[in-house]
DRENPA-3360 file (N, C-alpha, C; in nm, 2 decimals, always signed):
BEGIN
1 = MKNLSLRL = -0.51/+4.46/-0.22/-0.45/+4.38/-0.36/-0.41/+4.21/-0.29 ~ -0.32/+4.24/-0.14/-0.27/+4.15/-0.05/-0.35/+4.02/+0.00 ~ -0.51/+4.08/+0.02/-0.60/+3.99/+0.04/-0.65/+3.90/-0.12 ~ -0.66/+3.96/-0.25/-0.65/+3.91/-0.33/-0.56/+3.80/-0.34 ~ -0.40/+3.83/-0.35/-0.29/+3.74/-0.30/-0.32/+3.68/-0.23 ~ -0.31/+3.64/-0.11/-0.39/+3.50/-0.02/-0.53/+3.39/-0.05 ~ -0.61/+3.51/-0.12/-0.70/+3.40/-0.14/-0.68/+3.31/-0.31 ~ -0.58/+3.41/-0.40/-0.54/+3.30/-0.50/-0.42/+3.19/-0.46;
9 = LVVGTLLA = -0.36/+3.26/-0.40/-0.26/+3.12/-0.27/-0.32/+3.00/-0.23 ~ -0.43/+3.04/-0.13/-0.52/+2.90/-0.11/-0.62/+2.87/-0.20 ~ -0.67/+2.91/-0.34/-0.76/+2.87/-0.43/-0.66/+2.74/-0.48 ~ -0.51/+2.83/-0.53/-0.47/+2.74/-0.62/-0.39/+2.62/-0.51 ~ -0.37/+2.65/-0.42/-0.34/+2.55/-0.33/-0.46/+2.42/-0.33 ~ -0.58/+2.48/-0.26/-0.65/+2.35/-0.32/-0.65/+2.25/-0.44 ~ -0.68/+2.35/-0.53/-0.72/+2.29/-0.67/-0.56/+2.23/-0.70 ~ -0.43/+2.23/-0.62/-0.33/+2.15/-0.67/-0.32/+2.01/-0.59;
17 = IPGLSGCA = -0.37/+1.99/-0.49/-0.36/+1.90/-0.38/-0.42/+1.76/-0.43 ~ -0.53/+1.77/-0.51/-0.58/+1.61/-0.60/-0.44/+1.60/-0.70 ~ -0.42/+1.64/-0.78/-0.33/+1.64/-0.83/-0.18/+1.57/-0.80 ~ -0.15/+1.65/-0.67/-0.04/+1.60/-0.61/-0.07/+1.45/-0.52 ~ -0.19/+1.46/-0.42/-0.20/+1.33/-0.37/-0.20/+1.23/-0.45 ~ -0.10/+1.11/-0.37/-0.16/+1.01/-0.44/+0.01/+0.91/-0.48 ~ +0.06/+1.04/-0.49/+0.24/+1.04/-0.56/+0.26/+0.81/-0.46 ~ +0.27/+0.88/-0.37/+0.30/+0.71/-0.33/+0.22/+0.63/-0.32;
25 = GIVFSGNK = +0.10/+0.69/-0.30/-0.03/+0.52/-0.36/+0.03/+0.47/-0.43 ~ +0.04/+0.54/-0.58/+0.14/+0.55/-0.71/+0.19/+0.41/-0.74 ~ +0.29/+0.42/-0.66/+0.41/+0.32/-0.67/+0.34/+0.18/-0.64 ~ +0.26/+0.16/-0.54/+0.16/-0.01/-0.53/+0.03/-0.03/-0.58 ~ -0.03/+0.06/-0.71/-0.12/+0.07/-0.74/-0.12/-0.06/-0.87 ~ +0.01/-0.10/-0.92/-0.02/-0.23/-1.00/-0.05/-0.36/-0.94 ~ -0.07/-0.34/-0.80/-0.06/-0.48/-0.76/-0.25/-0.59/-0.70 ~ -0.33/-0.46/-0.77/-0.48/-0.46/-0.78/-0.53/-0.45/-0.67;
33 = TPFGFVYA = -0.48/-0.31/-0.55/-0.49/-0.29/-0.46/-0.63/-0.21/-0.52 ~ -0.72/-0.18/-0.46/-0.80/-0.03/-0.43/-0.76/+0.09/-0.39 ~ -0.75/+0.19/-0.46/-0.69/+0.31/-0.44/-0.76/+0.40/-0.43 ~ -0.73/+0.47/-0.35/-0.81/+0.57/-0.32/-0.71/+0.72/-0.25 ~ -0.76/+0.85/-0.32/-0.64/+0.94/-0.32/-0.67/+1.05/-0.17 ~ -0.70/+1.00/-0.14/-0.73/+1.05/+0.00/-0.64/+1.00/+0.10 ~ -0.74/+0.89/+0.14/-0.69/+0.78/+0.24/-0.74/+0.62/+0.19 ~ -0.64/+0.52/+0.18/-0.71/+0.41/+0.14/-0.63/+0.28/+0.24;
41 = NASTNEMV = -0.73/+0.18/+0.32/-0.68/+0.10/+0.39/-0.74/-0.04/+0.35 ~ -0.68/-0.13/+0.28/-0.81/-0.20/+0.22/-0.73/-0.38/+0.22 ~ -0.79/-0.48/+0.19/-0.70/-0.64/+0.16/-0.77/-0.64/+0.04 ~ -0.70/-0.77/+0.00/-0.73/-0.82/-0.16/-0.64/-0.96/-0.16 ~ -0.76/-1.04/-0.19/-0.69/-1.15/-0.16/-0.63/-1.19/-0.36 ~ -0.53/-1.28/-0.35/-0.48/-1.31/-0.51/-0.44/-1.46/-0.50 ~ -0.42/-1.53/-0.41/-0.39/-1.68/-0.46/-0.49/-1.75/-0.33 ~ -0.52/-1.86/-0.37/-0.54/-1.96/-0.30/-0.49/-2.11/-0.34;
49 = TQNSLSSK = -0.44/-2.22/-0.25/-0.38/-2.31/-0.34/-0.46/-2.42/-0.22 ~ -0.42/-2.56/-0.26/-0.44/-2.69/-0.25/-0.41/-2.68/-0.07 ~ -0.33/-2.63/-0.09/-0.24/-2.63/+0.12/-0.34/-2.58/+0.22 ~ -0.34/-2.67/+0.34/-0.43/-2.60/+0.40/-0.36/-2.48/+0.47 ~ -0.47/-2.39/+0.53/-0.46/-2.26/+0.57/-0.48/-2.28/+0.72 ~ -0.39/-2.30/+0.81/-0.35/-2.32/+0.88/-0.33/-2.18/+0.98 ~ -0.31/-2.20/+1.12/-0.27/-2.09/+1.17/-0.15/-2.04/+1.14 ~ -0.05/-2.06/+1.10/+0.04/-2.01/+1.07/+0.03/-1.85/+0.95;
57 = EGQACASS = +0.07/-1.80/+0.97/+0.09/-1.64/+0.89/+0.20/-1.56/+0.88 ~ +0.25/-1.48/+0.76/+0.38/-1.45/+0.81/+0.32/-1.28/+0.71 ~ +0.42/-1.21/+0.74/+0.40/-1.05/+0.67/+0.48/-1.01/+0.55 ~ +0.51/-0.98/+0.51/+0.66/-0.84/+0.40/+0.60/-0.78/+0.38 ~ +0.60/-0.61/+0.42/+0.58/-0.48/+0.39/+0.70/-0.43/+0.31 ~ +0.68/-0.33/+0.24/+0.73/-0.23/+0.18/+0.66/-0.09/+0.18 ~ +0.76/-0.01/+0.24/+0.68/+0.18/+0.24/+0.72/+0.27/+0.16 ~ +0.66/+0.37/+0.10/+0.71/+0.45/+0.01/+0.66/+0.55/+0.04;
65 = ILGLVTTG = +0.75/+0.69/+0.06/+0.74/+0.80/+0.11/+0.73/+0.94/-0.06 ~ +0.61/+0.99/-0.02/+0.59/+1.07/-0.15/+0.64/+1.02/-0.33 ~ +0.57/+0.86/-0.34/+0.66/+0.81/-0.42/+0.78/+0.81/-0.46 ~ +0.87/+0.86/-0.40/+1.00/+0.92/-0.42/+1.07/+0.80/-0.36 ~ +1.10/+0.75/-0.24/+1.18/+0.68/-0.15/+1.06/+0.54/-0.13 ~ +1.16/+0.44/-0.17/+1.02/+0.30/-0.18/+1.11/+0.25/-0.13 ~ +1.09/+0.15/-0.01/+1.17/+0.02/+0.05/+1.09/-0.07/+0.12 ~ +1.18/-0.21/+0.13/+1.12/-0.32/+0.17/+1.08/-0.46/+0.13;
73 = DASVATAA = +1.07/-0.51/+0.16/+1.09/-0.65/+0.06/+0.90/-0.72/+0.12 ~ +0.84/-0.68/+0.01/+0.70/-0.75/+0.02/+0.69/-0.86/-0.10 ~ +0.79/-0.96/-0.08/+0.80/-1.08/-0.16/+0.72/-1.23/-0.09 ~ +0.67/-1.30/-0.12/+0.63/-1.41/-0.10/+0.70/-1.51/-0.05 ~ +0.80/-1.51/-0.06/+0.92/-1.55/-0.01/+0.92/-1.49/+0.10 ~ +0.92/-1.37/+0.11/+0.98/-1.30/+0.28/+0.88/-1.39/+0.37 ~ +0.72/-1.33/+0.32/+0.65/-1.32/+0.38/+0.66/-1.48/+0.44 ~ +0.63/-1.53/+0.40/+0.65/-1.70/+0.41/+0.74/-1.75/+0.50;
81 = KAGAVSKV = +0.87/-1.66/+0.54/+1.00/-1.69/+0.62/+0.96/-1.63/+0.73 ~ +0.87/-1.52/+0.74/+0.89/-1.45/+0.89/+0.75/-1.52/+0.92 ~ +0.68/-1.62/+0.87/+0.57/-1.70/+0.97/+0.62/-1.81/+0.95 ~ +0.73/-1.84/+0.93/+0.77/-2.05/+0.94/+0.71/-2.12/+0.82 ~ +0.64/-2.03/+0.77/+0.49/-2.15/+0.66/+0.57/-2.19/+0.54 ~ +0.60/-2.35/+0.52/+0.65/-2.37/+0.49/+0.57/-2.42/+0.33 ~ +0.46/-2.43/+0.34/+0.37/-2.51/+0.21/+0.22/-2.32/+0.21 ~ +0.23/-2.28/+0.11/+0.19/-2.16/+0.14/+0.01/-2.19/+0.09;
89 = GSVDHTFT = -0.06/-2.14/+0.21/-0.21/-2.21/+0.14/-0.32/-2.08/+0.08 ~ -0.23/-1.97/+0.12/-0.32/-1.81/+0.10/-0.20/-1.74/+0.05 ~ -0.23/-1.61/-0.03/-0.18/-1.47/-0.06/-0.25/-1.33/-0.01 ~ -0.21/-1.29/+0.04/-0.29/-1.19/+0.03/-0.23/-1.05/+0.08 ~ -0.29/-0.98/+0.02/-0.25/-0.81/+0.00/-0.30/-0.70/+0.10 ~ -0.28/-0.63/+0.14/-0.25/-0.51/+0.18/-0.24/-0.40/+0.18 ~ -0.29/-0.27/+0.16/-0.25/-0.13/+0.09/-0.25/-0.04/+0.23 ~ -0.22/+0.06/+0.21/-0.24/+0.20/+0.30/-0.19/+0.28/+0.24;
97 = NILGVYSK = -0.26/+0.40/+0.21/-0.20/+0.50/+0.17/-0.29/+0.66/+0.24 ~ -0.18/+0.73/+0.27/-0.25/+0.85/+0.34/-0.22/+0.96/+0.28 ~ -0.32/+1.03/+0.20/-0.26/+1.16/+0.11/-0.18/+1.19/+0.03 ~ -0.13/+1.02/-0.02/-0.01/+0.99/-0.14/+0.14/+1.05/-0.11 ~ +0.10/+1.09/+0.11/+0.23/+1.14/+0.13/+0.30/+0.99/+0.15 ~ +0.22/+0.89/+0.22/+0.32/+0.72/+0.29/+0.21/+0.66/+0.22 ~ +0.24/+0.54/+0.20/+0.19/+0.44/+0.16/+0.26/+0.29/+0.20 ~ +0.17/+0.23/+0.24/+0.26/+0.08/+0.28/+0.17/-0.01/+0.19;
105 = YCVVVTGE = +0.25/-0.18/+0.14/+0.21/-0.25/+0.12/+0.26/-0.41/+0.19 ~ +0.19/-0.48/+0.18/+0.23/-0.58/+0.25/+0.16/-0.70/+0.20 ~ +0.22/-0.81/+0.17/+0.22/-0.93/+0.11/+0.20/-1.02/+0.26 ~ +0.07/-1.06/+0.27/+0.05/-1.15/+0.40/+0.02/-1.32/+0.35 ~ +0.11/-1.42/+0.41/+0.06/-1.56/+0.34/+0.05/-1.67/+0.46 ~ -0.05/-1.74/+0.46/-0.06/-1.79/+0.54/-0.06/-1.96/+0.46 ~ -0.07/-2.05/+0.58/-0.01/-2.19/+0.52/+0.00/-2.30/+0.65 ~ +0.05/-2.36/+0.57/+0.12/-2.47/+0.76/+0.27/-2.44/+0.74;
% end
């Protein structure tokens, strides 16, 4: 009986993991970022302007734990300020998700 209970617990846990994973990743899923339930590490482009794409680059990030606590400022203005970019040339996004426990979303701005 004890062996059966242990097996049921293991099987139940394995079946529940896909439903529970991704909680933190769902926080940033509306930002046109690729999504992976187990692991994601991807970059996407949002915008390119007529301004020069010089070597100046700034980044601003927000992170989330289990989708319950999210902190940070991932705005274009903050990223531009961090890189001393006065004329934005492009805006890119990076997204990392690890088992839905931790996720990080960053805005990367380049320009002059």
